[in-house]
TORDO-375436 format. One line per 3 residues: number of its first residue (from 1); their letters; for each residue x, y negated, z of N, C-alpha, C. Coordinates in nm, 2 decimals. Layout:
// residues N
NUM	a	X/Y/Z/X/Y/Z/X/Y/Z; ...;
// end
This chain:
// residues 253
1	mkp	-11.65/-2.75/12.51/-11.77/-2.68/12.54/-11.75/-2.55/12.61; -11.82/-2.53/12.72/-11.80/-2.40/12.80/-11.84/-2.28/12.71; -11.76/-2.18/12.71/-11.80/-2.06/12.63/-11.92/-1.99/12.69;
4	ifi	-11.99/-1.92/12.60/-12.10/-1.83/12.63/-12.06/-1.69/12.59; -12.13/-1.59/12.65/-12.11/-1.45/12.62/-12.24/-1.39/12.58; -12.24/-1.30/12.49/-12.36/-1.22/12.44/-12.32/-1.08/12.45;
7	agp	-12.39/-0.99/12.51/-12.35/-0.85/12.53/-12.47/-0.76/12.55; -12.46/-0.64/12.50/-12.57/-0.54/12.52/-12.55/-0.43/12.42; -12.63/-0.33/12.43/-12.63/-0.21/12.34/-12.68/-0.26/12.20;
10	cvi	-12.63/-0.20/12.10/-12.67/-0.23/11.96/-12.82/-0.23/11.95; -12.88/-0.11/11.98/-13.02/-0.09/11.97/-13.08/-0.05/12.10; -13.20/-0.08/12.13/-13.27/-0.03/12.25/-13.28/0.12/12.24;
13	ete	-13.23/0.19/12.34/-13.23/0.34/12.34/-13.33/0.38/12.45; -13.30/0.36/12.58/-13.38/0.40/12.69/-13.38/0.29/12.79; -13.48/0.29/12.88/-13.48/0.20/12.99/-13.36/0.21/13.08;
16	ecl	-13.31/0.34/13.10/-13.20/0.36/13.18/-13.07/0.29/13.13; -13.05/0.30/13.00/-12.94/0.24/12.94/-12.94/0.09/12.95; -13.06/0.03/12.92/-13.08/-0.12/12.93/-13.05/-0.16/13.07;
19	nev	-13.10/-0.09/13.17/-13.08/-0.13/13.31/-12.93/-0.12/13.35; -12.87/-0.01/13.31/-12.73/0.00/13.34/-12.64/-0.11/13.29; -12.67/-0.15/13.17/-12.59/-0.26/13.11/-12.63/-0.39/13.18;
22	ave	-12.76/-0.41/13.20/-12.80/-0.54/13.26/-12.74/-0.56/13.40; -12.73/-0.45/13.48/-12.67/-0.46/13.61/-12.53/-0.52/13.60; -12.45/-0.46/13.51/-12.32/-0.51/13.49/-12.31/-0.65/13.44;
25	lar	-12.40/-0.69/13.35/-12.39/-0.83/13.30/-12.43/-0.93/13.41; -12.53/-0.89/13.49/-12.57/-0.98/13.60/-12.46/-0.99/13.70; -12.39/-0.88/13.72/-12.27/-0.89/13.82/-12.16/-0.98/13.76;
28	lrd	-12.13/-0.97/13.64/-12.03/-1.06/13.58/-12.07/-1.20/13.58; -12.20/-1.23/13.55/-12.25/-1.36/13.56/-12.23/-1.42/13.70; -12.27/-1.35/13.80/-12.26/-1.40/13.93/-12.12/-1.41/13.99;
31	elg	-12.03/-1.31/13.95/-11.90/-1.31/14.00/-11.81/-1.41/13.93; -11.83/-1.42/13.80/-11.73/-1.50/13.72/-11.79/-1.64/13.69; -11.92/-1.66/13.72/-11.98/-1.79/13.69/-12.00/-1.82/13.54;
34	iti	-12.02/-1.72/13.46/-12.04/-1.74/13.32/-12.18/-1.74/13.28; -12.21/-1.79/13.16/-12.34/-1.78/13.09/-12.33/-1.66/13.00; -12.42/-1.56/13.02/-12.42/-1.44/12.95/-12.56/-1.41/12.90;
37	yfk	-12.58/-1.37/12.78/-12.71/-1.34/12.72/-12.71/-1.19/12.70; -12.82/-1.13/12.73/-12.84/-0.98/12.71/-12.89/-0.96/12.57; -12.83/-0.88/12.49/-12.86/-0.85/12.35/-12.90/-0.71/12.33;
40	ssf	-13.01/-0.68/12.26/-13.04/-0.55/12.21/-13.14/-0.56/12.10; -13.15/-0.47/12.01/-13.24/-0.48/11.90/-13.36/-0.38/11.91; -13.48/-0.44/11.88/-13.60/-0.35/11.89/-13.61/-0.27/11.76;
43	dka	-13.54/-0.31/11.65/-13.55/-0.24/11.53/-13.42/-0.27/11.45; -13.35/-0.17/11.41/-13.23/-0.18/11.32/-13.28/-0.15/11.18; -13.32/-0.25/11.11/-13.38/-0.22/10.97/-13.28/-0.20/10.86;
46	nrt	-13.15/-0.22/10.90/-13.05/-0.21/10.79/-12.95/-0.10/10.82; -13.00/0.01/10.88/-12.92/0.13/10.90/-12.88/0.19/10.76; -12.76/0.26/10.76/-12.71/0.32/10.64/-12.80/0.42/10.58;
49	sls	-12.85/0.51/10.67/-12.93/0.63/10.63/-13.08/0.62/10.68; -13.17/0.67/10.60/-13.31/0.67/10.64/-13.33/0.75/10.76; -13.25/0.85/10.79/-13.26/0.94/10.91/-13.20/0.88/11.03;
52	syr	-13.13/0.76/11.02/-13.07/0.70/11.14/-13.17/0.64/11.23; -13.14/0.65/11.36/-13.23/0.59/11.46/-13.24/0.44/11.45; -13.37/0.39/11.45/-13.39/0.24/11.43/-13.43/0.17/11.56;
55	gpg	-13.48/0.24/11.66/-13.52/0.17/11.78/-13.67/0.19/11.80; -13.72/0.14/11.92/-13.86/0.16/11.96/-13.97/0.08/11.88; -13.92/-0.02/11.80/-14.02/-0.10/11.73/-14.05/-0.23/11.81;
58	ldr	-14.12/-0.32/11.74/-14.14/-0.45/11.80/-14.21/-0.46/11.93; -14.33/-0.40/11.94/-14.41/-0.41/12.06/-14.34/-0.35/12.18; -14.31/-0.22/12.17/-14.24/-0.16/12.29/-14.11/-0.22/12.32;
61	gle	-14.03/-0.25/12.21/-13.90/-0.31/12.24/-13.91/-0.44/12.31; -14.00/-0.53/12.27/-14.01/-0.65/12.34/-14.06/-0.64/12.49; -14.15/-0.54/12.51/-14.19/-0.51/12.65/-14.07/-0.47/12.73;
64	mla	-13.98/-0.39/12.68/-13.86/-0.34/12.75/-13.77/-0.46/12.78; -13.75/-0.54/12.68/-13.66/-0.66/12.70/-13.72/-0.76/12.80; -13.85/-0.77/12.80/-13.91/-0.86/12.89/-13.89/-0.82/13.04;
67	rik	-13.89/-0.69/13.06/-13.87/-0.63/13.19/-13.72/-0.66/13.24; -13.63/-0.65/13.14/-13.49/-0.69/13.17/-13.48/-0.83/13.21; -13.54/-0.92/13.14/-13.54/-1.06/13.17/-13.59/-1.10/13.30;
70	eky	-13.71/-1.04/13.33/-13.77/-1.06/13.46/-13.69/-1.01/13.58; -13.64/-0.89/13.56/-13.57/-0.82/13.68/-13.43/-0.88/13.70; -13.36/-0.92/13.60/-13.22/-0.96/13.62/-13.20/-1.11/13.59;
73	elp	-13.30/-1.18/13.54/-13.29/-1.32/13.51/-13.18/-1.35/13.41; -13.17/-1.26/13.31/-13.07/-1.28/13.20/-13.15/-1.34/13.08; -13.10/-1.44/13.02/-13.16/-1.48/12.89/-13.14/-1.38/12.78;
76	llt	-13.22/-1.37/12.69/-13.23/-1.27/12.59/-13.20/-1.31/12.45; -13.13/-1.23/12.37/-13.11/-1.25/12.23/-13.15/-1.12/12.16; -13.22/-1.13/12.05/-13.25/-1.02/11.96/-13.26/-1.06/11.82;
79	dih	-13.25/-0.97/11.73/-13.25/-1.00/11.59/-13.39/-0.97/11.53; -13.42/-1.05/11.42/-13.54/-1.03/11.35/-13.51/-1.00/11.20; -13.59/-0.93/11.13/-13.56/-0.90/10.99/-13.67/-0.95/10.90;
82	eaw	-13.78/-0.98/10.95/-13.89/-1.03/10.87/-13.95/-1.15/10.94; -14.01/-1.24/10.85/-14.05/-1.37/10.90/-14.17/-1.35/11.01; -14.25/-1.26/10.99/-14.37/-1.24/11.08/-14.32/-1.20/11.22;
85	qae	-14.20/-1.15/11.23/-14.15/-1.10/11.37/-14.11/-1.22/11.45; -14.09/-1.34/11.39/-14.03/-1.45/11.47/-14.12/-1.50/11.58; -14.25/-1.51/11.56/-14.34/-1.57/11.66/-14.35/-1.47/11.78;
88	paa	-14.38/-1.34/11.76/-14.39/-1.26/11.88/-14.26/-1.24/11.95; -14.15/-1.24/11.88/-14.02/-1.22/11.95/-13.99/-1.35/12.03; -14.03/-1.46/11.98/-14.00/-1.59/12.04/-14.07/-1.60/12.17;
91	rvv	-14.18/-1.53/12.19/-14.25/-1.54/12.32/-14.18/-1.47/12.43; -14.08/-1.39/12.40/-14.00/-1.31/12.50/-13.86/-1.35/12.51; -13.79/-1.38/12.39/-13.65/-1.40/12.39/-13.62/-1.55/12.38;
94	dvl	-13.49/-1.58/12.41/-13.44/-1.72/12.41/-13.37/-1.75/12.28; -13.31/-1.65/12.22/-13.24/-1.67/12.09/-13.28/-1.57/11.99; -13.32/-1.62/11.87/-13.35/-1.54/11.76/-13.23/-1.53/11.67;
97	qip	-13.18/-1.41/11.64/-13.06/-1.39/11.56/-13.10/-1.34/11.42; -13.04/-1.41/11.32/-13.06/-1.38/11.18/-12.95/-1.29/11.14; -12.98/-1.16/11.10/-12.87/-1.07/11.06/-12.79/-1.13/10.94;
100	afl	-12.66/-1.08/10.93/-12.57/-1.14/10.83/-12.63/-1.11/10.69; -12.68/-0.99/10.66/-12.73/-0.97/10.53/-12.84/-1.06/10.49; -12.91/-1.12/10.58/-13.03/-1.20/10.56/-13.01/-1.35/10.58;
103	crq	-12.89/-1.39/10.60/-12.87/-1.53/10.64/-12.91/-1.63/10.54; -12.94/-1.59/10.41/-12.98/-1.69/10.31/-13.13/-1.68/10.28; -13.20/-1.59/10.36/-13.35/-1.57/10.34/-13.43/-1.69/10.39;
106	tdl	-13.47/-1.77/10.30/-13.53/-1.90/10.34/-13.65/-1.88/10.44; -13.74/-1.79/10.40/-13.86/-1.77/10.48/-13.83/-1.72/10.62; -13.73/-1.64/10.64/-13.69/-1.59/10.77/-13.63/-1.70/10.85;
109	lva	-13.54/-1.78/10.79/-13.48/-1.90/10.86/-13.58/-2.00/10.90; -13.68/-2.03/10.82/-13.78/-2.13/10.85/-13.87/-2.08/10.96; -13.91/-1.95/10.95/-13.99/-1.90/11.06/-13.92/-1.90/11.20;
112	aar	-13.80/-1.87/11.20/-13.72/-1.87/11.32/-13.71/-2.01/11.38; -13.68/-2.10/11.29/-13.66/-2.24/11.33/-13.79/-2.30/11.39; -13.90/-2.26/11.33/-14.03/-2.32/11.38/-14.07/-2.27/11.52;
115	tgc	-14.01/-2.17/11.57/-14.05/-2.12/11.70/-14.00/-2.21/11.81; -13.90/-2.29/11.79/-13.84/-2.37/11.90/-13.73/-2.29/11.97; -13.71/-2.17/11.94/-13.60/-2.09/12.00/-13.47/-2.14/11.95;
118	ivs	-13.36/-2.11/12.02/-13.23/-2.12/11.96/-13.22/-2.02/11.84; -13.16/-2.06/11.73/-13.15/-1.97/11.61/-13.00/-1.95/11.60; -12.96/-1.82/11.60/-12.82/-1.78/11.58/-12.81/-1.71/11.45;
121	ikk	-12.74/-1.77/11.36/-12.72/-1.71/11.22/-12.59/-1.65/11.20; -12.59/-1.52/11.17/-12.46/-1.45/11.14/-12.42/-1.48/11.00; -12.29/-1.51/10.98/-12.24/-1.54/10.85/-12.23/-1.41/10.77;
124	aqf	-12.28/-1.41/10.65/-12.28/-1.29/10.57/-12.14/-1.25/10.53; -12.13/-1.12/10.51/-12.00/-1.06/10.47/-11.95/-1.11/10.34; -12.03/-1.18/10.26/-12.00/-1.22/10.13/-11.99/-1.38/10.12;
127	lsg	-12.00/-1.45/10.23/-12.00/-1.59/10.24/-11.87/-1.64/10.31; -11.84/-1.77/10.28/-11.74/-1.84/10.36/-11.80/-1.92/10.47; -11.71/-1.97/10.56/-11.76/-2.06/10.66/-11.83/-2.19/10.60;
130	edm	-11.77/-2.24/10.50/-11.82/-2.36/10.43/-11.96/-2.33/10.38; -11.99/-2.21/10.33/-12.12/-2.18/10.28/-12.23/-2.18/10.38; -12.20/-2.18/10.51/-12.30/-2.17/10.61/-12.36/-2.31/10.64;
133	kyp	-12.32/-2.41/10.57/-12.38/-2.54/10.58/-12.53/-2.53/10.54; -12.56/-2.44/10.44/-12.69/-2.44/10.38/-12.79/-2.37/10.46; -12.76/-2.25/10.52/-12.86/-2.20/10.62/-12.88/-2.29/10.74;
136	vek	-12.78/-2.36/10.78/-12.80/-2.46/10.89/-12.89/-2.57/10.85; -12.88/-2.62/10.73/-12.97/-2.72/10.68/-13.11/-2.67/10.67; -13.13/-2.55/10.63/-13.27/-2.50/10.62/-13.33/-2.50/10.76;
139	crq	-13.26/-2.45/10.86/-13.31/-2.45/10.99/-13.34/-2.59/11.05; -13.24/-2.68/11.03/-13.26/-2.81/11.08/-13.38/-2.88/11.02; -13.40/-2.87/10.89/-13.51/-2.93/10.82/-13.64/-2.86/10.86;
142	sga	-13.64/-2.75/10.92/-13.76/-2.68/10.96/-13.78/-2.70/11.11; -13.70/-2.78/11.18/-13.73/-2.81/11.31/-13.65/-2.76/11.42; -13.55/-2.67/11.38/-13.46/-2.61/11.49/-13.37/-2.72/11.55;
145	kdi	-13.37/-2.72/11.68/-13.29/-2.81/11.76/-13.15/-2.76/11.79; -13.14/-2.63/11.81/-13.01/-2.57/11.85/-12.98/-2.45/11.76; -12.87/-2.46/11.69/-12.84/-2.36/11.59/-12.69/-2.31/11.62;
148	wlt	-12.68/-2.18/11.63/-12.54/-2.12/11.64/-12.51/-2.05/11.51; -12.38/-2.04/11.48/-12.32/-1.97/11.37/-12.23/-1.86/11.43; -12.23/-1.74/11.36/-12.15/-1.63/11.41/-12.06/-1.57/11.30;
151	erg	-11.94/-1.56/11.33/-11.84/-1.50/11.24/-11.84/-1.35/11.27; -11.85/-1.27/11.16/-11.85/-1.12/11.17/-11.77/-1.05/11.07; -11.68/-1.12/11.00/-11.59/-1.06/10.90/-11.64/-1.07/10.76;
154	nsf	-11.56/-1.05/10.66/-11.59/-1.04/10.52/-11.56/-0.91/10.46; -11.64/-0.87/10.36/-11.61/-0.75/10.29/-11.47/-0.75/10.23; -11.40/-0.64/10.24/-11.26/-0.63/10.19/-11.25/-0.50/10.12;
157	gyn	-11.29/-0.50/9.99/-11.30/-0.37/9.92/-11.42/-0.29/9.97; -11.41/-0.16/9.96/-11.52/-0.07/10.01/-11.50/-0.03/10.15; -11.61/-0.02/10.23/-11.60/0.04/10.37/-11.50/-0.03/10.46;
160	nlv	-11.48/-0.16/10.44/-11.38/-0.23/10.52/-11.42/-0.38/10.53; -11.38/-0.44/10.64/-11.40/-0.58/10.67/-11.26/-0.64/10.71; -11.25/-0.77/10.68/-11.13/-0.84/10.73/-11.19/-0.98/10.78;
163	vdf	-11.13/-1.03/10.88/-11.17/-1.16/10.94/-11.07/-1.27/10.90; -11.13/-1.37/10.84/-11.06/-1.49/10.80/-11.09/-1.59/10.91; -11.01/-1.61/11.01/-11.04/-1.69/11.13/-11.05/-1.84/11.09;
166	rni	-11.01/-1.88/10.97/-11.03/-2.02/10.93/-11.18/-2.05/10.92; -11.26/-1.94/10.91/-11.41/-1.97/10.90/-11.46/-2.03/11.03; -11.40/-2.01/11.14/-11.45/-2.06/11.27/-11.44/-2.21/11.27;
169	pdm	-11.32/-2.28/11.25/-11.32/-2.42/11.24/-11.41/-2.48/11.13; -11.42/-2.40/11.02/-11.50/-2.45/10.91/-11.65/-2.46/10.95; -11.69/-2.36/11.02/-11.83/-2.35/11.07/-11.86/-2.46/11.18;
172	lkw	-11.76/-2.49/11.25/-11.77/-2.59/11.36/-11.80/-2.73/11.30; -11.79/-2.75/11.17/-11.83/-2.87/11.10/-11.98/-2.88/11.10; -12.05/-2.77/11.10/-12.20/-2.77/11.08/-12.27/-2.75/11.21;
175	tdr	-12.21/-2.70/11.31/-12.28/-2.68/11.44/-12.18/-2.68/11.55; -12.22/-2.71/11.67/-12.13/-2.72/11.79/-12.09/-2.58/11.85; -12.18/-2.48/11.82/-12.15/-2.35/11.88/-12.12/-2.24/11.77;
178	vvm	-12.00/-2.19/11.77/-11.96/-2.08/11.68/-11.92/-1.96/11.77; -11.99/-1.85/11.74/-11.97/-1.73/11.81/-11.88/-1.63/11.73; -11.80/-1.56/11.80/-11.72/-1.46/11.73/-11.79/-1.32/11.77;
181	dct	-11.83/-1.25/11.67/-11.89/-1.12/11.69/-11.77/-1.02/11.69; -11.72/-0.99/11.81/-11.59/-0.92/11.82/-11.61/-0.77/11.79; -11.73/-0.72/11.79/-11.75/-0.58/11.77/-11.79/-0.55/11.62;
184	hsv	-11.88/-0.62/11.57/-11.92/-0.59/11.43/-11.80/-0.63/11.33; -11.71/-0.71/11.37/-11.60/-0.75/11.29/-11.50/-0.64/11.27; -11.51/-0.53/11.36/-11.42/-0.42/11.35/-11.49/-0.30/11.29;
187	qrp	-11.60/-0.32/11.23/-11.68/-0.21/11.17/-11.60/-0.16/11.04; -11.64/-0.04/11.01/-11.61/0.02/10.87/-11.74/0.05/10.81; -11.80/-0.04/10.74/-11.94/-0.02/10.70/-11.96/0.10/10.61;
190	ggn	-12.05/0.19/10.65/-12.07/0.31/10.57/-11.95/0.40/10.57; -11.86/0.38/10.65/-11.73/0.45/10.64/-11.73/0.59/10.71; -11.84/0.63/10.77/-11.85/0.76/10.83/-11.93/0.86/10.75;
193	ggs	-11.95/0.84/10.62/-12.03/0.93/10.54/-12.17/0.93/10.58; -12.24/0.82/10.56/-12.38/0.80/10.60/-12.41/0.72/10.72; -12.30/0.68/10.79/-12.31/0.60/10.91/-12.19/0.50/10.91;
196	tgg	-12.20/0.40/10.99/-12.09/0.31/11.00/-11.98/0.35/11.10; -11.85/0.34/11.06/-11.74/0.36/11.15/-11.69/0.23/11.21; -11.58/0.24/11.28/-11.52/0.12/11.34/-11.40/0.15/11.42;
199	nre	-11.34/0.04/11.47/-11.21/0.05/11.55/-11.22/-0.03/11.67; -11.29/0.02/11.77/-11.31/-0.06/11.89/-11.18/-0.11/11.96; -11.07/-0.04/11.94/-10.95/-0.08/12.00/-10.90/-0.22/11.97;
202	yvp	-10.95/-0.27/11.85/-10.91/-0.40/11.81/-11.00/-0.52/11.87; -11.11/-0.48/11.94/-11.20/-0.58/11.99/-11.14/-0.69/12.08; -11.06/-0.65/12.18/-11.00/-0.76/12.26/-10.91/-0.85/12.18;
205	ama	-10.83/-0.80/12.08/-10.75/-0.89/12.00/-10.83/-0.98/11.91; -10.95/-0.93/11.86/-11.04/-1.02/11.78/-11.09/-1.13/11.87; -11.12/-1.10/11.99/-11.17/-1.21/12.08/-11.07/-1.32/12.11;
208	maa	-10.95/-1.27/12.14/-10.84/-1.37/12.17/-10.80/-1.45/12.05; -10.80/-1.39/11.93/-10.77/-1.47/11.81/-10.87/-1.57/11.78; -11.00/-1.53/11.80/-11.11/-1.63/11.78/-11.10/-1.74/11.87;
211	kaf	-11.06/-1.72/11.99/-11.05/-1.83/12.09/-10.94/-1.93/12.04; -10.83/-1.88/11.99/-10.73/-1.96/11.94/-10.77/-2.05/11.82; -10.87/-2.01/11.75/-10.93/-2.08/11.64/-11.05/-2.17/11.67;
214	gan	-11.08/-2.17/11.80/-11.19/-2.26/11.85/-11.32/-2.20/11.87; -11.34/-2.07/11.87/-11.47/-2.01/11.90/-11.51/-2.05/12.04; -11.64/-2.07/12.06/-11.69/-2.10/12.20/-11.80/-2.02/12.24;
217	gyf	-11.81/-1.90/12.17/-11.91/-1.80/12.21/-11.85/-1.66/12.17; -11.88/-1.56/12.24/-11.83/-1.42/12.21/-11.94/-1.32/12.22; -11.95/-1.24/12.12/-12.05/-1.14/12.11/-11.99/-1.00/12.12;
220	fev	-12.04/-0.92/12.21/-11.99/-0.79/12.23/-12.10/-0.69/12.24; -12.11/-0.60/12.14/-12.21/-0.49/12.17/-12.14/-0.39/12.26; -12.20/-0.35/12.37/-12.14/-0.27/12.47/-12.24/-0.15/12.50;
223	hpd	-12.18/-0.05/12.55/-12.26/0.07/12.58/-12.19/0.15/12.69; -12.26/0.22/12.78/-12.19/0.30/12.89/-12.11/0.41/12.83; -12.16/0.47/12.71/-12.10/0.58/12.65/-12.10/0.57/12.50;
226	pdh	-12.02/0.48/12.44/-12.04/0.45/12.30/-12.02/0.56/12.21; -11.94/0.66/12.25/-11.92/0.78/12.16/-12.05/0.86/12.14; -12.15/0.84/12.22/-12.28/0.90/12.21/-12.40/0.81/12.19;
229	als	-12.36/0.68/12.15/-12.47/0.58/12.12/-12.54/0.62/12.00; -12.66/0.57/11.98/-12.75/0.60/11.87/-12.73/0.51/11.75; -12.65/0.40/11.77/-12.62/0.31/11.66/-12.49/0.23/11.69;
232	dgp	-12.40/0.22/11.59/-12.28/0.14/11.60/-12.18/0.19/11.71; -12.18/0.32/11.75/-12.10/0.36/11.85/-11.95/0.34/11.83; -11.89/0.37/11.71/-11.75/0.35/11.69/-11.69/0.21/11.71;
235	nml	-11.78/0.11/11.69/-11.72/-0.02/11.71/-11.77/-0.09/11.84; -11.86/-0.03/11.91/-11.90/-0.08/12.04/-11.80/-0.07/12.15; -11.79/-0.17/12.23/-11.70/-0.17/12.35/-11.76/-0.09/12.46;
238	rls	-11.67/-0.02/12.53/-11.72/0.05/12.65/-11.76/-0.05/12.76; -11.87/-0.03/12.82/-11.92/-0.12/12.92/-11.82/-0.15/13.03; -11.75/-0.05/13.06/-11.65/-0.06/13.17/-11.53/-0.15/13.13;
241	dle	-11.51/-0.17/13.00/-11.40/-0.25/12.95/-11.44/-0.40/12.93; -11.56/-0.43/12.95/-11.61/-0.57/12.92/-11.55/-0.67/13.01; -11.54/-0.64/13.14/-11.49/-0.74/13.24/-11.35/-0.78/13.21;
244	gvv	-11.26/-0.69/13.17/-11.13/-0.72/13.14/-11.11/-0.82/13.03; -11.19/-0.80/12.92/-11.19/-0.89/12.81/-11.24/-1.03/12.84; -11.35/-1.03/12.92/-11.41/-1.16/12.96/-11.31/-1.24/13.04;
247	rkl	-11.25/-1.17/13.14/-11.15/-1.24/13.23/-11.04/-1.30/13.15; -10.99/-1.23/13.05/-10.88/-1.29/12.97/-10.93/-1.41/12.89; -11.05/-1.41/12.84/-11.11/-1.52/12.76/-11.13/-1.64/12.85;
250	ign	-11.16/-1.62/12.97/-11.18/-1.74/13.06/-11.06/-1.77/13.14; -10.95/-1.70/13.12/-10.83/-1.73/13.19/-10.83/-1.69/13.33; -10.90/-1.57/13.36/-10.91/-1.53/13.50/-10.88/-1.38/13.50;
253	d	-10.76/-1.34/13.46/-10.72/-1.20/13.46/-10.61/-1.18/13.56;
// end
C-alpha cells in the first residue's frame, strides 16, 4: 500500500502560518508525487493548563481550513473532541481524527463513523495494538467504510512515553492503514511544568523505525518556528526539515 503523509501545525494559529505550511506541503506533493493531508486543530480541548491556547474554535477554524483546501487542493484532517462536532467538521474535512485519550468514547466514534468521512483513531497511551480491535468494530458497525489507526506511544511512568513498535503489525490485523504519529510519540506529557515537553530530534528515527515495522502512513506536526509555536512546540518538526524525512521514507534522498 502506498504510504500517505499527514502534516501541519498542531493548532490553528494564524492565516499566515497555515498558508506558509500549506505552500510547502503542496510543493512536496507536486515534486515528490506523494499523497499528503493538511492537519491542524480548531480546538485543543486537552491542553495541560486552563491558560494554554486552544485555538480559534469550531466555526472560525473550519472556515480557515476550508480556505486552505480550496486554495491548495490539499485534503484535510482535523480532530474532534465531542460527538456534536462530527457533522459540521465533516462538511469541510476529509478525515476526522479521534484523539488518543478519547479512542474508547463510543458516542464520539459512532458520530464520526456516521458522517461517511475517513475515521482516524489514535491509539490511547494506555492501550495495546490488540486493544484497538474494539474501537474499529464500533466504527464499522456504525457505518464507517475507511478506518485508520495511529500509533503514538504508551505511557512509561510519569511525563514520558515509549513506543512499542510491535503495536503496528498488531493494528494491521484490524485495518489496512496504520499511521505512525512521529511527533506526538516523542512528547514528554506535562513535562514542562504546566505544558508538554518533547524531543523533536528523535522524530526522523521514529519514522524510519515505524516503516520497518510496516507503517504505511506518517503523521508529522510541523511549524515554521516550533520554538515559538502556541502548542506542542518541543515535539513539532521544523517545517524546513520535513522534506528530508519524507524523502528518506520514500527512498528518494
